[in-house]
All heavy atoms as atom14 arrays in JSON, in Angstrom:
{
  "sequence": "MAKKDRIIQHLECTSCKRKNYTFRRNKVHRQDKLELNRHCRFCGKHTKHKSVKG",
  "atom14_mask": [
    [1, 1, 1, 1, 1, 1, 1, 1, 0, 0, 0, 0, 0, 0],
    [1, 1, 1, 1, 1, 0, 0, 0, 0, 0, 0, 0, 0, 0],
    [1, 1, 1, 1, 1, 1, 1, 1, 1, 0, 0, 0, 0, 0],
    [1, 1, 1, 1, 1, 1, 1, 1, 1, 0, 0, 0, 0, 0],
    [1, 1, 1, 1, 1, 1, 1, 1, 0, 0, 0, 0, 0, 0],
    [1, 1, 1, 1, 1, 1, 1, 1, 1, 1, 1, 0, 0, 0],
    [1, 1, 1, 1, 1, 1, 1, 1, 0, 0, 0, 0, 0, 0],
    [1, 1, 1, 1, 1, 1, 1, 1, 0, 0, 0, 0, 0, 0],
    [1, 1, 1, 1, 1, 1, 1, 1, 1, 0, 0, 0, 0, 0],
    [1, 1, 1, 1, 1, 1, 1, 1, 1, 1, 0, 0, 0, 0],
    [1, 1, 1, 1, 1, 1, 1, 1, 0, 0, 0, 0, 0, 0],
    [1, 1, 1, 1, 1, 1, 1, 1, 1, 0, 0, 0, 0, 0],
    [1, 1, 1, 1, 1, 1, 0, 0, 0, 0, 0, 0, 0, 0],
    [1, 1, 1, 1, 1, 1, 1, 0, 0, 0, 0, 0, 0, 0],
    [1, 1, 1, 1, 1, 1, 0, 0, 0, 0, 0, 0, 0, 0],
    [1, 1, 1, 1, 1, 1, 0, 0, 0, 0, 0, 0, 0, 0],
    [1, 1, 1, 1, 1, 1, 1, 1, 1, 0, 0, 0, 0, 0],
    [1, 1, 1, 1, 1, 1, 1, 1, 1, 1, 1, 0, 0, 0],
    [1, 1, 1, 1, 1, 1, 1, 1, 1, 0, 0, 0, 0, 0],
    [1, 1, 1, 1, 1, 1, 1, 1, 0, 0, 0, 0, 0, 0],
    [1, 1, 1, 1, 1, 1, 1, 1, 1, 1, 1, 1, 0, 0],
    [1, 1, 1, 1, 1, 1, 1, 0, 0, 0, 0, 0, 0, 0],
    [1, 1, 1, 1, 1, 1, 1, 1, 1, 1, 1, 0, 0, 0],
    [1, 1, 1, 1, 1, 1, 1, 1, 1, 1, 1, 0, 0, 0],
    [1, 1, 1, 1, 1, 1, 1, 1, 1, 1, 1, 0, 0, 0],
    [1, 1, 1, 1, 1, 1, 1, 1, 0, 0, 0, 0, 0, 0],
    [1, 1, 1, 1, 1, 1, 1, 1, 1, 0, 0, 0, 0, 0],
    [1, 1, 1, 1, 1, 1, 1, 0, 0, 0, 0, 0, 0, 0],
    [1, 1, 1, 1, 1, 1, 1, 1, 1, 1, 0, 0, 0, 0],
    [1, 1, 1, 1, 1, 1, 1, 1, 1, 1, 1, 0, 0, 0],
    [1, 1, 1, 1, 1, 1, 1, 1, 1, 0, 0, 0, 0, 0],
    [1, 1, 1, 1, 1, 1, 1, 1, 0, 0, 0, 0, 0, 0],
    [1, 1, 1, 1, 1, 1, 1, 1, 1, 0, 0, 0, 0, 0],
    [1, 1, 1, 1, 1, 1, 1, 1, 0, 0, 0, 0, 0, 0],
    [1, 1, 1, 1, 1, 1, 1, 1, 1, 0, 0, 0, 0, 0],
    [1, 1, 1, 1, 1, 1, 1, 1, 0, 0, 0, 0, 0, 0],
    [1, 1, 1, 1, 1, 1, 1, 1, 0, 0, 0, 0, 0, 0],
    [1, 1, 1, 1, 1, 1, 1, 1, 1, 1, 1, 0, 0, 0],
    [1, 1, 1, 1, 1, 1, 1, 1, 1, 1, 0, 0, 0, 0],
    [1, 1, 1, 1, 1, 1, 0, 0, 0, 0, 0, 0, 0, 0],
    [1, 1, 1, 1, 1, 1, 1, 1, 1, 1, 1, 0, 0, 0],
    [1, 1, 1, 1, 1, 1, 1, 1, 1, 1, 1, 0, 0, 0],
    [1, 1, 1, 1, 1, 1, 0, 0, 0, 0, 0, 0, 0, 0],
    [1, 1, 1, 1, 0, 0, 0, 0, 0, 0, 0, 0, 0, 0],
    [1, 1, 1, 1, 1, 1, 1, 1, 1, 0, 0, 0, 0, 0],
    [1, 1, 1, 1, 1, 1, 1, 1, 1, 1, 0, 0, 0, 0],
    [1, 1, 1, 1, 1, 1, 1, 0, 0, 0, 0, 0, 0, 0],
    [1, 1, 1, 1, 1, 1, 1, 1, 1, 0, 0, 0, 0, 0],
    [1, 1, 1, 1, 1, 1, 1, 1, 1, 1, 0, 0, 0, 0],
    [1, 1, 1, 1, 1, 1, 1, 1, 1, 0, 0, 0, 0, 0],
    [1, 1, 1, 1, 1, 1, 0, 0, 0, 0, 0, 0, 0, 0],
    [1, 1, 1, 1, 1, 1, 1, 0, 0, 0, 0, 0, 0, 0],
    [1, 1, 1, 1, 1, 1, 1, 1, 1, 0, 0, 0, 0, 0],
    [1, 1, 1, 1, 0, 0, 0, 0, 0, 0, 0, 0, 0, 0]
  ],
  "atom14_positions": [
    [[-14.54, 20.44, -10.95], [-14.41, 19.18, -11.64], [-13.64, 18.16, -10.79], [-13.82, 16.99, -10.96], [-13.73, 19.36, -12.98], [-14.53, 20.1, -14.0], [-14.03, 19.66, -15.62], [-15.29, 18.52, -16.08], [0.0, 0.0, 0.0], [0.0, 0.0, 0.0], [0.0, 0.0, 0.0], [0.0, 0.0, 0.0], [0.0, 0.0, 0.0], [0.0, 0.0, 0.0]],
    [[-12.78, 18.6, -9.94], [-11.98, 17.68, -9.16], [-12.82, 16.96, -8.09], [-12.42, 15.9, -7.63], [-10.84, 18.43, -8.47], [0.0, 0.0, 0.0], [0.0, 0.0, 0.0], [0.0, 0.0, 0.0], [0.0, 0.0, 0.0], [0.0, 0.0, 0.0], [0.0, 0.0, 0.0], [0.0, 0.0, 0.0], [0.0, 0.0, 0.0], [0.0, 0.0, 0.0]],
    [[-13.95, 17.52, -7.74], [-14.79, 16.89, -6.74], [-15.39, 15.57, -7.23], [-15.71, 14.67, -6.42], [-15.94, 17.82, -6.33], [-15.49, 19.06, -5.63], [-15.1, 18.75, -4.21], [-14.76, 20.02, -3.48], [-14.4, 19.81, -2.15], [0.0, 0.0, 0.0], [0.0, 0.0, 0.0], [0.0, 0.0, 0.0], [0.0, 0.0, 0.0], [0.0, 0.0, 0.0]],
    [[-15.53, 15.36, -8.51], [-16.1, 14.16, -9.04], [-15.18, 12.96, -8.96], [-15.65, 11.83, -8.99], [-16.55, 14.36, -10.5], [-17.64, 15.32, -10.65], [-18.04, 15.47, -12.1], [-19.18, 16.53, -12.22], [-19.55, 16.76, -13.61], [0.0, 0.0, 0.0], [0.0, 0.0, 0.0], [0.0, 0.0, 0.0], [0.0, 0.0, 0.0], [0.0, 0.0, 0.0]],
    [[-13.88, 13.2, -8.84], [-12.92, 12.15, -8.7], [-12.8, 11.57, -7.3], [-12.14, 10.61, -7.08], [-11.52, 12.61, -9.17], [-11.49, 12.92, -10.66], [-12.37, 12.4, -11.4], [-10.6, 13.65, -11.09], [0.0, 0.0, 0.0], [0.0, 0.0, 0.0], [0.0, 0.0, 0.0], [0.0, 0.0, 0.0], [0.0, 0.0, 0.0], [0.0, 0.0, 0.0]],
    [[-13.48, 12.23, -6.37], [-13.34, 11.81, -4.94], [-14.56, 11.05, -4.5], [-15.69, 11.33, -4.9], [-13.14, 13.06, -4.06], [-11.89, 13.82, -4.46], [-11.41, 14.57, -3.26], [-10.08, 15.16, -3.59], [-8.97, 14.67, -3.1], [-8.97, 13.64, -2.31], [-7.87, 15.25, -3.4], [0.0, 0.0, 0.0], [0.0, 0.0, 0.0], [0.0, 0.0, 0.0]],
    [[-14.33, 10.08, -3.63], [-15.41, 9.3, -3.07], [-15.28, 9.37, -1.54], [-14.19, 9.62, -1.01], [-15.37, 7.84, -3.53], [-14.01, 7.18, -3.25], [-15.72, 7.74, -5.02], [-13.95, 5.71, -3.55], [0.0, 0.0, 0.0], [0.0, 0.0, 0.0], [0.0, 0.0, 0.0], [0.0, 0.0, 0.0], [0.0, 0.0, 0.0], [0.0, 0.0, 0.0]],
    [[-16.38, 9.12, -0.85], [-16.35, 9.1, 0.61], [-16.17, 7.69, 1.06], [-16.94, 6.79, 0.64], [-17.65, 9.71, 1.18], [-17.71, 11.2, 0.8], [-17.71, 9.54, 2.68], [-19.02, 11.81, 1.21], [0.0, 0.0, 0.0], [0.0, 0.0, 0.0], [0.0, 0.0, 0.0], [0.0, 0.0, 0.0], [0.0, 0.0, 0.0], [0.0, 0.0, 0.0]],
    [[-15.22, 7.44, 1.94], [-14.98, 6.14, 2.49], [-15.07, 6.22, 4.01], [-14.82, 7.26, 4.6], [-13.64, 5.59, 2.11], [-13.6, 5.12, 0.67], [-12.34, 4.31, 0.42], [-11.32, 4.49, 1.05], [-12.45, 3.4, -0.55], [0.0, 0.0, 0.0], [0.0, 0.0, 0.0], [0.0, 0.0, 0.0], [0.0, 0.0, 0.0], [0.0, 0.0, 0.0]],
    [[-15.42, 5.09, 4.64], [-15.55, 5.05, 6.06], [-14.44, 4.13, 6.63], [-14.03, 3.19, 5.97], [-16.89, 4.45, 6.47], [-18.04, 5.29, 6.05], [-18.51, 6.39, 6.81], [-18.83, 5.29, 4.96], [-19.49, 6.93, 6.19], [-19.72, 6.3, 5.06], [0.0, 0.0, 0.0], [0.0, 0.0, 0.0], [0.0, 0.0, 0.0], [0.0, 0.0, 0.0]],
    [[-14.0, 4.42, 7.84], [-13.09, 3.53, 8.56], [-13.91, 2.7, 9.54], [-14.69, 3.26, 10.34], [-12.02, 4.31, 9.27], [-10.94, 4.94, 8.41], [-10.0, 5.72, 9.28], [-10.19, 3.91, 7.66], [0.0, 0.0, 0.0], [0.0, 0.0, 0.0], [0.0, 0.0, 0.0], [0.0, 0.0, 0.0], [0.0, 0.0, 0.0], [0.0, 0.0, 0.0]],
    [[-13.8, 1.41, 9.46], [-14.57, 0.49, 10.32], [-13.63, -0.17, 11.29], [-12.55, -0.66, 10.94], [-15.24, -0.54, 9.4], [-16.1, -1.53, 10.16], [-16.68, -2.53, 9.19], [-15.95, -3.41, 8.71], [-17.93, -2.46, 8.94], [0.0, 0.0, 0.0], [0.0, 0.0, 0.0], [0.0, 0.0, 0.0], [0.0, 0.0, 0.0], [0.0, 0.0, 0.0]],
    [[-14.07, -0.24, 12.55], [-13.3, -0.89, 13.61], [-13.28, -2.42, 13.33], [-14.32, -3.0, 12.99], [-13.96, -0.61, 14.97], [-13.11, -1.36, 16.33], [0.0, 0.0, 0.0], [0.0, 0.0, 0.0], [0.0, 0.0, 0.0], [0.0, 0.0, 0.0], [0.0, 0.0, 0.0], [0.0, 0.0, 0.0], [0.0, 0.0, 0.0], [0.0, 0.0, 0.0]],
    [[-12.1, -3.02, 13.5], [-12.01, -4.46, 13.23], [-12.59, -5.31, 14.37], [-12.95, -6.47, 14.14], [-10.55, -4.86, 13.0], [-9.75, -4.44, 14.09], [-10.05, -4.23, 11.72], [0.0, 0.0, 0.0], [0.0, 0.0, 0.0], [0.0, 0.0, 0.0], [0.0, 0.0, 0.0], [0.0, 0.0, 0.0], [0.0, 0.0, 0.0], [0.0, 0.0, 0.0]],
    [[-12.67, -4.77, 15.56], [-13.17, -5.58, 16.68], [-14.69, -5.5, 16.84], [-15.37, -6.49, 17.01], [-12.49, -5.2, 17.99], [-12.75, -3.88, 18.29], [0.0, 0.0, 0.0], [0.0, 0.0, 0.0], [0.0, 0.0, 0.0], [0.0, 0.0, 0.0], [0.0, 0.0, 0.0], [0.0, 0.0, 0.0], [0.0, 0.0, 0.0], [0.0, 0.0, 0.0]],
    [[-15.28, -4.3, 16.76], [-16.71, -4.18, 16.96], [-17.5, -3.93, 15.67], [-18.71, -3.92, 15.69], [-17.04, -3.07, 17.98], [-16.68, -1.43, 17.38], [0.0, 0.0, 0.0], [0.0, 0.0, 0.0], [0.0, 0.0, 0.0], [0.0, 0.0, 0.0], [0.0, 0.0, 0.0], [0.0, 0.0, 0.0], [0.0, 0.0, 0.0], [0.0, 0.0, 0.0]],
    [[-16.79, -3.74, 14.54], [-17.4, -3.56, 13.21], [-18.31, -2.35, 13.09], [-19.26, -2.37, 12.32], [-18.2, -4.8, 12.79], [-17.42, -6.1, 12.84], [-16.29, -6.11, 11.82], [-15.62, -7.48, 11.86], [-14.3, -7.44, 11.29], [0.0, 0.0, 0.0], [0.0, 0.0, 0.0], [0.0, 0.0, 0.0], [0.0, 0.0, 0.0], [0.0, 0.0, 0.0]],
    [[-18.01, -1.29, 13.83], [-18.75, -0.05, 13.68], [-17.94, 0.97, 12.88], [-16.74, 1.01, 12.96], [-19.09, 0.52, 15.07], [-20.1, -0.28, 15.75], [-20.59, 0.47, 16.98], [-21.69, -0.22, 17.58], [-22.32, 0.26, 18.63], [-22.0, 1.4, 19.15], [-23.3, -0.42, 19.15], [0.0, 0.0, 0.0], [0.0, 0.0, 0.0], [0.0, 0.0, 0.0]],
    [[-18.67, 1.79, 12.15], [-18.02, 2.81, 11.32], [-17.86, 4.09, 12.14], [-18.82, 4.68, 12.59], [-18.87, 3.11, 10.07], [-19.0, 1.89, 9.14], [-19.87, 2.18, 8.0], [-20.04, 0.9, 7.17], [-21.04, 1.09, 6.13], [0.0, 0.0, 0.0], [0.0, 0.0, 0.0], [0.0, 0.0, 0.0], [0.0, 0.0, 0.0], [0.0, 0.0, 0.0]],
    [[-16.62, 4.48, 12.33], [-16.31, 5.61, 13.21], [-15.85, 6.87, 12.49], [-16.27, 7.97, 12.85], [-15.2, 5.22, 14.21], [-15.65, 4.11, 15.12], [-16.77, 4.02, 15.46], [-14.68, 3.27, 15.5], [0.0, 0.0, 0.0], [0.0, 0.0, 0.0], [0.0, 0.0, 0.0], [0.0, 0.0, 0.0], [0.0, 0.0, 0.0], [0.0, 0.0, 0.0]],
    [[-15.05, 6.73, 11.49], [-14.44, 7.87, 10.81], [-14.8, 7.86, 9.35], [-14.97, 6.82, 8.72], [-12.91, 7.82, 10.93], [-12.42, 7.88, 12.37], [-12.08, 6.72, 13.06], [-12.27, 9.08, 12.97], [-11.64, 6.78, 14.34], [-11.83, 9.18, 14.31], [-11.5, 8.0, 14.97], [-11.05, 8.06, 16.24], [0.0, 0.0, 0.0], [0.0, 0.0, 0.0]],
    [[-14.87, 9.06, 8.75], [-15.06, 9.2, 7.32], [-13.97, 10.09, 6.74], [-13.4, 10.91, 7.44], [-16.41, 9.86, 6.99], [-16.46, 11.16, 7.55], [-17.57, 9.01, 7.5], [0.0, 0.0, 0.0], [0.0, 0.0, 0.0], [0.0, 0.0, 0.0], [0.0, 0.0, 0.0], [0.0, 0.0, 0.0], [0.0, 0.0, 0.0], [0.0, 0.0, 0.0]],
    [[-13.65, 9.89, 5.47], [-12.69, 10.71, 4.78], [-12.96, 10.64, 3.28], [-13.59, 9.71, 2.79], [-11.24, 10.27, 5.1], [-10.9, 8.88, 4.64], [-10.16, 8.72, 3.47], [-11.23, 7.79, 5.4], [-9.84, 7.44, 3.07], [-10.86, 6.55, 4.98], [-10.19, 6.37, 3.82], [0.0, 0.0, 0.0], [0.0, 0.0, 0.0], [0.0, 0.0, 0.0]],
    [[-12.47, 11.66, 2.58], [-12.61, 11.69, 1.11], [-11.32, 11.19, 0.48], [-10.23, 11.51, 0.94], [-12.88, 13.1, 0.65], [-14.22, 13.59, 1.0], [-14.55, 14.88, 0.28], [-15.86, 15.33, 0.69], [-16.08, 16.25, 1.57], [-15.11, 16.83, 2.19], [-17.33, 16.6, 1.88], [0.0, 0.0, 0.0], [0.0, 0.0, 0.0], [0.0, 0.0, 0.0]],
    [[-11.48, 10.42, -0.56], [-10.32, 9.77, -1.16], [-10.43, 9.86, -2.69], [-11.53, 9.75, -3.26], [-10.3, 8.32, -0.73], [-9.05, 7.63, -1.16], [-9.07, 6.28, -0.48], [-7.69, 5.87, -0.32], [-7.32, 4.79, 0.25], [-8.21, 3.99, 0.8], [-6.07, 4.47, 0.33], [0.0, 0.0, 0.0], [0.0, 0.0, 0.0], [0.0, 0.0, 0.0]],
    [[-9.31, 10.08, -3.32], [-9.25, 10.15, -4.77], [-9.33, 8.71, -5.33], [-8.49, 7.89, -5.06], [-7.97, 10.81, -5.23], [-7.98, 11.14, -6.72], [-8.65, 10.53, -7.46], [-7.16, 12.11, -7.07], [0.0, 0.0, 0.0], [0.0, 0.0, 0.0], [0.0, 0.0, 0.0], [0.0, 0.0, 0.0], [0.0, 0.0, 0.0], [0.0, 0.0, 0.0]],
    [[-10.38, 8.4, -6.07], [-10.6, 7.03, -6.55], [-9.72, 6.65, -7.76], [-9.54, 5.49, -8.03], [-12.07, 6.81, -6.91], [-12.53, 7.57, -8.09], [-14.01, 7.27, -8.35], [-14.55, 8.12, -9.48], [-15.96, 7.87, -9.7], [0.0, 0.0, 0.0], [0.0, 0.0, 0.0], [0.0, 0.0, 0.0], [0.0, 0.0, 0.0], [0.0, 0.0, 0.0]],
    [[-9.14, 7.64, -8.39], [-8.28, 7.38, -9.54], [-6.83, 7.0, -9.06], [-6.3, 5.99, -9.53], [-8.21, 8.61, -10.47], [-7.25, 8.36, -11.63], [-9.57, 8.93, -11.0], [0.0, 0.0, 0.0], [0.0, 0.0, 0.0], [0.0, 0.0, 0.0], [0.0, 0.0, 0.0], [0.0, 0.0, 0.0], [0.0, 0.0, 0.0], [0.0, 0.0, 0.0]],
    [[-6.3, 7.76, -8.12], [-4.92, 7.54, -7.74], [-4.75, 6.59, -6.55], [-3.71, 5.97, -6.44], [-4.29, 8.9, -7.33], [-4.25, 9.86, -8.47], [-3.47, 9.68, -9.61], [-4.92, 11.0, -8.72], [-3.62, 10.68, -10.43], [-4.54, 11.5, -9.92], [0.0, 0.0, 0.0], [0.0, 0.0, 0.0], [0.0, 0.0, 0.0], [0.0, 0.0, 0.0]],
    [[-5.75, 6.45, -5.72], [-5.66, 5.61, -4.53], [-6.71, 4.54, -4.59], [-7.88, 4.75, -4.24], [-5.85, 6.43, -3.25], [-4.92, 7.57, -3.1], [-3.58, 7.09, -2.63], [-2.68, 8.18, -2.44], [-1.42, 8.05, -2.23], [-0.91, 6.88, -2.16], [-0.68, 9.11, -2.04], [0.0, 0.0, 0.0], [0.0, 0.0, 0.0], [0.0, 0.0, 0.0]],
    [[-6.32, 3.31, -4.95], [-7.29, 2.24, -5.02], [-7.05, 1.18, -3.97], [-7.83, 0.26, -3.84], [-7.29, 1.62, -6.42], [-7.77, 2.57, -7.48], [-7.84, 1.97, -8.84], [-7.55, 0.8, -9.02], [-8.26, 2.73, -9.84], [0.0, 0.0, 0.0], [0.0, 0.0, 0.0], [0.0, 0.0, 0.0], [0.0, 0.0, 0.0], [0.0, 0.0, 0.0]],
    [[-5.95, 1.3, -3.22], [-5.67, 0.3, -2.17], [-6.47, 0.64, -0.93], [-6.92, 1.77, -0.74], [-4.19, 0.29, -1.86], [-3.65, 1.67, -1.55], [-4.26, 2.63, -1.99], [-2.57, 1.73, -0.94], [0.0, 0.0, 0.0], [0.0, 0.0, 0.0], [0.0, 0.0, 0.0], [0.0, 0.0, 0.0], [0.0, 0.0, 0.0], [0.0, 0.0, 0.0]],
    [[-6.64, -0.33, -0.06], [-7.39, -0.13, 1.16], [-6.46, 0.45, 2.23], [-5.27, 0.09, 2.33], [-7.95, -1.45, 1.69], [-8.97, -1.99, 0.73], [-10.11, -2.57, 1.46], [-11.19, -2.97, 0.49], [-12.43, -3.2, 1.12], [0.0, 0.0, 0.0], [0.0, 0.0, 0.0], [0.0, 0.0, 0.0], [0.0, 0.0, 0.0], [0.0, 0.0, 0.0]],
    [[-7.03, 1.34, 3.06], [-6.27, 1.99, 4.11], [-6.53, 1.29, 5.42], [-7.64, 0.86, 5.72], [-6.72, 3.46, 4.2], [-6.0, 4.37, 5.17], [-4.59, 4.55, 4.67], [-6.73, 5.68, 5.21], [0.0, 0.0, 0.0], [0.0, 0.0, 0.0], [0.0, 0.0, 0.0], [0.0, 0.0, 0.0], [0.0, 0.0, 0.0], [0.0, 0.0, 0.0]],
    [[-5.47, 1.12, 6.23], [-5.61, 0.52, 7.53], [-4.8, 1.32, 8.54], [-3.61, 1.49, 8.38], [-5.09, -0.95, 7.46], [-5.31, -1.71, 8.76], [-4.97, -3.17, 8.6], [-5.23, -3.71, 7.52], [-4.46, -3.7, 9.56], [0.0, 0.0, 0.0], [0.0, 0.0, 0.0], [0.0, 0.0, 0.0], [0.0, 0.0, 0.0], [0.0, 0.0, 0.0]],
    [[-5.47, 1.83, 9.57], [-4.84, 2.72, 10.55], [-5.22, 2.25, 11.97], [-6.22, 1.62, 12.18], [-5.33, 4.15, 10.38], [-5.05, 4.87, 9.11], [-5.79, 6.18, 9.04], [-3.58, 5.11, 8.96], [0.0, 0.0, 0.0], [0.0, 0.0, 0.0], [0.0, 0.0, 0.0], [0.0, 0.0, 0.0], [0.0, 0.0, 0.0], [0.0, 0.0, 0.0]],
    [[-4.35, 2.6, 12.93], [-4.69, 2.45, 14.3], [-5.35, 3.72, 14.78], [-4.75, 4.78, 14.82], [-3.44, 2.19, 15.16], [-3.05, 0.74, 15.18], [-3.86, -0.1, 14.97], [-1.78, 0.51, 15.42], [0.0, 0.0, 0.0], [0.0, 0.0, 0.0], [0.0, 0.0, 0.0], [0.0, 0.0, 0.0], [0.0, 0.0, 0.0], [0.0, 0.0, 0.0]],
    [[-6.65, 3.6, 15.14], [-7.4, 4.78, 15.59], [-8.14, 4.42, 16.87], [-8.31, 3.25, 17.21], [-8.47, 5.16, 14.56], [-7.95, 5.51, 13.15], [-7.07, 6.76, 13.17], [-7.8, 7.94, 13.58], [-8.08, 8.98, 12.81], [-7.65, 8.99, 11.6], [-8.71, 10.0, 13.27], [0.0, 0.0, 0.0], [0.0, 0.0, 0.0], [0.0, 0.0, 0.0]],
    [[-8.64, 5.42, 17.59], [-9.36, 5.2, 18.82], [-10.83, 4.95, 18.47], [-11.47, 5.7, 17.78], [-9.28, 6.41, 19.72], [-9.96, 6.21, 21.03], [-11.22, 6.64, 21.26], [-9.58, 5.6, 22.17], [-11.6, 6.35, 22.46], [-10.58, 5.72, 23.03], [0.0, 0.0, 0.0], [0.0, 0.0, 0.0], [0.0, 0.0, 0.0], [0.0, 0.0, 0.0]],
    [[-11.36, 3.84, 18.97], [-12.78, 3.53, 18.79], [-13.55, 3.97, 20.04], [-13.22, 3.5, 21.14], [-12.94, 2.0, 18.58], [-14.65, 1.53, 18.35], [0.0, 0.0, 0.0], [0.0, 0.0, 0.0], [0.0, 0.0, 0.0], [0.0, 0.0, 0.0], [0.0, 0.0, 0.0], [0.0, 0.0, 0.0], [0.0, 0.0, 0.0], [0.0, 0.0, 0.0]],
    [[-14.48, 4.84, 19.86], [-15.2, 5.35, 21.0], [-16.18, 4.33, 21.57], [-16.63, 4.44, 22.72], [-15.95, 6.63, 20.69], [-16.95, 6.5, 19.61], [-17.58, 7.83, 19.31], [-18.42, 7.68, 18.12], [-19.37, 8.53, 17.79], [-19.53, 9.58, 18.52], [-20.07, 8.32, 16.72], [0.0, 0.0, 0.0], [0.0, 0.0, 0.0], [0.0, 0.0, 0.0]],
    [[-16.56, 3.35, 20.76], [-17.47, 2.3, 21.24], [-16.75, 1.26, 22.06], [-17.25, 0.73, 23.04], [-18.24, 1.7, 20.06], [-19.0, 2.72, 19.24], [-18.54, 3.09, 18.0], [-20.15, 3.3, 19.73], [-19.23, 4.01, 17.26], [-20.82, 4.2, 19.03], [-20.35, 4.6, 17.77], [0.0, 0.0, 0.0], [0.0, 0.0, 0.0], [0.0, 0.0, 0.0]],
    [[-15.54, 0.85, 21.6], [-14.74, -0.12, 22.34], [-14.03, 0.54, 23.53], [-13.72, -0.11, 24.5], [-13.68, -0.76, 21.43], [-14.34, -1.7, 20.07], [0.0, 0.0, 0.0], [0.0, 0.0, 0.0], [0.0, 0.0, 0.0], [0.0, 0.0, 0.0], [0.0, 0.0, 0.0], [0.0, 0.0, 0.0], [0.0, 0.0, 0.0], [0.0, 0.0, 0.0]],
    [[-13.66, 1.81, 23.34], [-12.93, 2.52, 24.37], [-11.43, 2.27, 24.35], [-10.75, 2.5, 25.36], [0.0, 0.0, 0.0], [0.0, 0.0, 0.0], [0.0, 0.0, 0.0], [0.0, 0.0, 0.0], [0.0, 0.0, 0.0], [0.0, 0.0, 0.0], [0.0, 0.0, 0.0], [0.0, 0.0, 0.0], [0.0, 0.0, 0.0], [0.0, 0.0, 0.0]],
    [[-10.89, 1.83, 23.2], [-9.44, 1.57, 23.11], [-9.01, 1.78, 21.68], [-9.84, 1.93, 20.78], [-9.14, 0.14, 23.56], [-9.91, -0.93, 22.81], [-9.66, -2.27, 23.43], [-10.61, -3.3, 22.76], [-10.48, -4.61, 23.33], [0.0, 0.0, 0.0], [0.0, 0.0, 0.0], [0.0, 0.0, 0.0], [0.0, 0.0, 0.0], [0.0, 0.0, 0.0]],
    [[-7.69, 1.75, 21.48], [-7.14, 1.92, 20.14], [-7.16, 0.54, 19.45], [-6.64, -0.44, 19.97], [-5.68, 2.44, 20.2], [-5.61, 3.88, 20.5], [-5.7, 4.39, 21.78], [-5.52, 4.95, 19.69], [-5.62, 5.7, 21.72], [-5.48, 6.08, 20.47], [0.0, 0.0, 0.0], [0.0, 0.0, 0.0], [0.0, 0.0, 0.0], [0.0, 0.0, 0.0]],
    [[-7.73, 0.5, 18.27], [-7.81, -0.7, 17.46], [-7.51, -0.4, 16.03], [-7.48, 0.76, 15.62], [-9.24, -1.38, 17.51], [-10.18, -0.39, 17.09], [-9.56, -1.81, 18.92], [0.0, 0.0, 0.0], [0.0, 0.0, 0.0], [0.0, 0.0, 0.0], [0.0, 0.0, 0.0], [0.0, 0.0, 0.0], [0.0, 0.0, 0.0], [0.0, 0.0, 0.0]],
    [[-7.33, -1.44, 15.23], [-7.11, -1.22, 13.78], [-8.45, -0.9, 13.11], [-9.47, -1.52, 13.43], [-6.51, -2.46, 13.19], [-5.09, -2.7, 13.5], [-4.46, -3.68, 12.55], [-3.06, -3.92, 12.96], [-2.11, -3.34, 12.06], [0.0, 0.0, 0.0], [0.0, 0.0, 0.0], [0.0, 0.0, 0.0], [0.0, 0.0, 0.0], [0.0, 0.0, 0.0]],
    [[-8.39, 0.08, 12.19], [-9.57, 0.43, 11.44], [-9.26, 0.26, 9.97], [-8.22, 0.71, 9.51], [-9.94, 1.89, 11.72], [-10.59, 2.11, 13.0], [-9.96, 1.98, 14.18], [-11.87, 2.47, 13.29], [-10.8, 2.24, 15.17], [-11.96, 2.55, 14.65], [0.0, 0.0, 0.0], [0.0, 0.0, 0.0], [0.0, 0.0, 0.0], [0.0, 0.0, 0.0]],
    [[-10.15, -0.4, 9.23], [-9.95, -0.62, 7.82], [-10.96, 0.2, 7.02], [-12.05, 0.49, 7.47], [-10.17, -2.11, 7.45], [-9.1, -2.99, 7.97], [-9.27, -4.4, 7.49], [-8.16, -5.31, 7.96], [-8.34, -6.69, 7.53], [0.0, 0.0, 0.0], [0.0, 0.0, 0.0], [0.0, 0.0, 0.0], [0.0, 0.0, 0.0], [0.0, 0.0, 0.0]],
    [[-10.56, 0.59, 5.8], [-11.44, 1.4, 4.99], [-12.52, 0.52, 4.34], [-12.25, -0.56, 3.85], [-10.64, 2.15, 3.91], [-10.06, 1.23, 3.05], [0.0, 0.0, 0.0], [0.0, 0.0, 0.0], [0.0, 0.0, 0.0], [0.0, 0.0, 0.0], [0.0, 0.0, 0.0], [0.0, 0.0, 0.0], [0.0, 0.0, 0.0], [0.0, 0.0, 0.0]],
    [[-13.75, 1.06, 4.33], [-14.89, 0.39, 3.78], [-15.6, 1.39, 2.94], [-15.69, 2.56, 3.25], [-15.85, -0.15, 4.87], [-16.98, -0.92, 4.3], [-15.08, -0.95, 5.89], [0.0, 0.0, 0.0], [0.0, 0.0, 0.0], [0.0, 0.0, 0.0], [0.0, 0.0, 0.0], [0.0, 0.0, 0.0], [0.0, 0.0, 0.0], [0.0, 0.0, 0.0]],
    [[-16.18, 0.95, 1.82], [-16.85, 1.87, 0.93], [-18.22, 2.23, 1.49], [-18.91, 1.43, 2.1], [-17.08, 1.25, -0.45], [-16.8, 2.16, -1.59], [-17.0, 1.46, -2.88], [-16.35, 2.23, -3.97], [-16.58, 1.63, -5.27], [0.0, 0.0, 0.0], [0.0, 0.0, 0.0], [0.0, 0.0, 0.0], [0.0, 0.0, 0.0], [0.0, 0.0, 0.0]],
    [[-18.64, 3.48, 1.32], [-19.97, 3.94, 1.61], [-20.42, 3.89, 2.99], [-21.25, 4.18, 3.6], [0.0, 0.0, 0.0], [0.0, 0.0, 0.0], [0.0, 0.0, 0.0], [0.0, 0.0, 0.0], [0.0, 0.0, 0.0], [0.0, 0.0, 0.0], [0.0, 0.0, 0.0], [0.0, 0.0, 0.0], [0.0, 0.0, 0.0], [0.0, 0.0, 0.0]]
  ]
}
């Protein structure tokens, strides 16, 4: 039953707008957007990634 409360979100690079990472998130407890510094393999550098639905 706990699987139904989770949604899949993608992390999108802010510079090239490509979706690089996916993660599962609890939609009931976490409704804010996530922003992390991650490595973008398309840009070849560390950039900010924001969470995007689907």
